Residue frames relative to the residue before (quaternion, step in Angstrom):
aa qw qx qy qz dx dy dz
M 1.0000 0.0000 0.0000 0.0000 0.00 0.00 0.00
I 0.3351 -0.7139 0.5838 0.1928 3.56 -1.06 0.89
S 0.1119 -0.7795 0.6139 0.0548 3.49 -0.96 0.94
V 0.0649 -0.7956 0.6024 -0.0016 3.58 -0.66 1.09
T 0.0243 -0.7864 0.6171 -0.0127 3.61 -0.75 1.05
F 0.1794 -0.7410 0.6427 0.0755 3.51 -0.99 1.13
T 0.1982 -0.7671 0.6035 0.0899 3.52 -0.82 1.06
V 0.1272 -0.8003 0.5856 0.0213 3.55 -0.80 1.13
D 0.3978 -0.6985 0.5352 0.2596 3.57 -1.18 0.58
A 0.7702 -0.3663 0.2589 0.4534 3.58 -1.35 -0.11
F 0.6970 0.4324 -0.2712 0.5036 3.61 1.21 -0.40
D 0.5141 -0.6730 0.3794 0.3726 3.59 1.30 0.35
R 0.4229 0.6746 -0.4870 0.3591 3.57 1.15 0.60
I 0.4433 -0.6589 0.5334 0.2913 3.59 -1.00 0.76
T 0.0770 -0.8147 0.5746 0.0158 3.54 -0.80 1.06
A 0.7955 0.0862 -0.0480 0.5979 3.56 1.29 -0.25
V 0.0850 -0.7333 0.6705 0.0734 3.53 -1.30 0.58
T 0.0545 -0.7828 0.6198 -0.0058 3.49 -0.91 1.07
L 0.1087 -0.7920 0.6007 -0.0130 3.47 -0.84 1.10
R 0.0732 0.7966 -0.5949 0.0786 3.61 -0.81 1.02
G 0.7695 0.4019 -0.2888 0.4036 3.50 -1.12 0.68
H 0.3400 -0.6849 0.5981 0.2401 3.54 -1.40 -0.18
A 0.5788 -0.6215 0.4227 0.3162 3.50 -1.19 0.69
K 0.0646 -0.8281 0.5491 0.0928 3.58 0.87 -0.98
S 0.3238 0.7707 -0.4979 0.2307 3.60 0.98 0.73
V 0.7354 0.2681 -0.2237 0.5808 3.61 1.24 -0.06
K 0.4987 -0.6943 0.4412 0.2732 3.51 -1.11 0.68
Q 0.7895 0.0762 -0.0573 0.6063 3.56 1.21 -0.59
G 0.7619 0.3792 -0.2806 0.4438 3.50 -1.21 0.45
I 0.7342 -0.4132 0.3231 0.4311 3.50 -1.38 -0.29
D 0.3477 -0.7359 0.5497 0.1883 3.53 -0.84 1.02
P 0.4065 -0.7508 0.4632 0.2376 3.62 -0.51 1.16
L 0.6560 0.4853 -0.3519 0.4586 3.63 0.96 -0.60
C 0.6225 0.5084 -0.3564 0.4764 3.64 0.96 -0.72
A 0.6408 0.5184 -0.3314 0.4591 3.59 0.94 -0.80
A 0.6606 0.5024 -0.3002 0.4701 3.59 0.91 -0.89
V 0.6588 0.4873 -0.3089 0.4828 3.64 0.88 -0.86
T 0.6509 0.4954 -0.3334 0.4688 3.62 0.87 -0.80
G 0.6550 0.5169 -0.3118 0.4545 3.62 0.91 -0.85
I 0.7103 0.4451 -0.2956 0.4583 3.61 0.74 -0.90
M 0.6344 0.5018 -0.3507 0.4720 3.64 1.01 -0.62
T 0.6236 0.5119 -0.3444 0.4802 3.64 0.99 -0.74
Y 0.6254 0.5379 -0.3238 0.4635 3.58 0.95 -0.92
T 0.6713 0.5098 -0.3053 0.4430 3.62 0.87 -0.98
V 0.6702 0.4920 -0.2995 0.4681 3.57 0.81 -0.99
N 0.6771 0.4945 -0.3016 0.4540 3.60 0.83 -0.94
T 0.6618 0.4993 -0.2990 0.4725 3.62 0.96 -0.85
L 0.6255 0.5246 -0.3452 0.4631 3.62 0.93 -0.76
K 0.7466 0.4195 -0.2293 0.4626 3.58 0.83 -0.98
E 0.8100 0.3636 -0.1641 0.4299 3.58 0.68 -1.09
V 0.7475 0.3704 -0.2290 0.5016 3.53 1.07 -0.68
K 0.7537 0.3538 -0.2002 0.5164 3.55 0.93 -0.95
R 0.3188 -0.7906 0.4636 0.2417 3.56 1.32 -0.18
L 0.3424 0.7174 -0.5057 0.3352 3.57 1.05 0.88
S 0.3510 -0.7301 0.5487 0.2065 3.56 -1.30 0.20
P 0.0211 -0.8275 0.5610 0.0019 3.58 0.33 1.13
Y 0.3999 -0.6387 0.5905 0.2888 3.52 -1.24 0.50
V 0.0113 -0.8022 0.5967 -0.0181 3.62 -0.67 1.01
S 0.0310 -0.7796 0.6249 -0.0278 3.53 -0.89 1.07
A 0.0126 0.7699 -0.6367 0.0406 3.54 -0.81 1.08
K 0.1035 -0.8484 0.5152 0.0645 3.62 0.33 1.16
D 0.7947 -0.0006 0.0482 0.6050 3.54 0.89 -0.93
P 0.6080 -0.4912 0.4217 0.4596 3.63 -1.20 0.25
G 0.8026 0.2228 -0.2184 0.5083 3.52 -0.93 1.03
D 0.6963 0.3753 -0.2790 0.5444 3.59 1.18 0.37
L 0.2164 0.7895 -0.5377 0.2016 3.59 -0.20 1.26
T 0.0667 -0.7739 0.6292 0.0268 3.56 -1.02 0.81
I 0.0803 -0.7249 0.6813 0.0629 3.55 -1.17 0.81
R 0.0170 -0.7781 0.6279 -0.0009 3.54 -0.97 0.93
I 0.1909 -0.7644 0.6085 0.0946 3.53 -1.14 0.80
E 0.4707 -0.6565 0.5100 0.2955 3.53 -0.94 0.87
E 0.6438 -0.5463 0.3774 0.3804 3.55 -1.17 0.70
A 0.6637 0.5409 -0.3053 0.4167 3.55 0.91 -0.91
Q 0.7278 0.3884 -0.2135 0.5234 3.61 1.23 -0.60
A 0.4375 0.7537 -0.4352 0.2261 3.58 1.20 -0.27
E 0.6515 0.5211 -0.3291 0.4423 3.59 0.91 -0.88
A 0.6737 0.5127 -0.2986 0.4407 3.61 0.90 -0.88
A 0.7172 0.4538 -0.2608 0.4601 3.61 1.15 -0.45
Q 0.4718 0.7482 -0.4000 0.2400 3.55 1.30 -0.29
D 0.6363 0.5100 -0.3768 0.4394 3.64 0.82 -0.72
L 0.6788 0.4826 -0.2992 0.4656 3.58 0.86 -0.81
L 0.7121 0.4510 -0.2711 0.4647 3.62 0.81 -0.93
Q 0.6099 0.5125 -0.3578 0.4872 3.64 1.06 -0.61
G 0.6329 0.5109 -0.3284 0.4801 3.62 1.00 -0.75
L 0.6054 0.5379 -0.3442 0.4751 3.60 1.01 -0.75
R 0.6667 0.4906 -0.3243 0.4579 3.60 0.85 -0.89
V 0.6507 0.5102 -0.3310 0.4546 3.62 0.87 -0.80
Q 0.6647 0.5024 -0.3192 0.4516 3.56 0.97 -0.81
F 0.6661 0.4897 -0.3005 0.4756 3.60 1.01 -0.79
Q 0.6097 0.5316 -0.3420 0.4782 3.60 1.13 -0.59
D 0.6396 0.5222 -0.3132 0.4692 3.49 1.10 -0.70
Y 0.6226 0.5189 -0.3151 0.4938 3.56 1.07 -0.79
E 0.6331 0.5311 -0.3440 0.4459 3.62 1.02 -0.73
K 0.6286 0.5279 -0.3241 0.4702 3.56 1.05 -0.78
Q 0.7111 0.4792 -0.2462 0.4518 3.57 0.93 -0.95
Y 0.8007 0.1633 -0.0350 0.5753 3.62 1.08 -0.86
P 0.0071 -0.8707 0.4914 0.0202 3.64 0.70 1.01
D 0.6626 0.4780 -0.3239 0.4770 3.60 1.20 -0.33
S 0.7425 0.4518 -0.2096 0.4480 3.60 1.25 -0.22
I 0.8006 0.1254 -0.0648 0.5824 3.58 1.27 -0.33
R 0.1124 -0.7645 0.6342 0.0258 3.55 -1.10 0.90
V 0.1508 -0.7712 0.6152 0.0643 3.54 -1.02 0.91
A 0.0048 0.7899 -0.6127 0.0261 3.57 -0.94 0.89
V 0.2272 -0.7300 0.6273 0.1479 3.56 -1.30 0.43
S 0.0025 0.7966 -0.6040 0.0242 3.60 -0.85 0.91
Q 0.3623 -0.7016 0.5695 0.2284 3.57 -1.31 0.36
């Protein structure tokens, strides 16, 4: 199961995204949900860095374990992208309820 946690600040701005686990929705071969999650997370990091010129903290300790954090001073500039990421993951959660869970914490 993939667990995605969005951390929000007192202003309801997303300041971190933590991703853990694997979907395991197929028994053999490439898992389409894992591939989609990997692609959208890579897109998010690249857009934050290269398009928005922000400096997110990115930690990828192990496969299936990724954290993106945004400094408070840059949080507002990242919101459109991070809110869109949350919408996308919530959509995945509706489509694959046995493979992905999305949570929001403060």
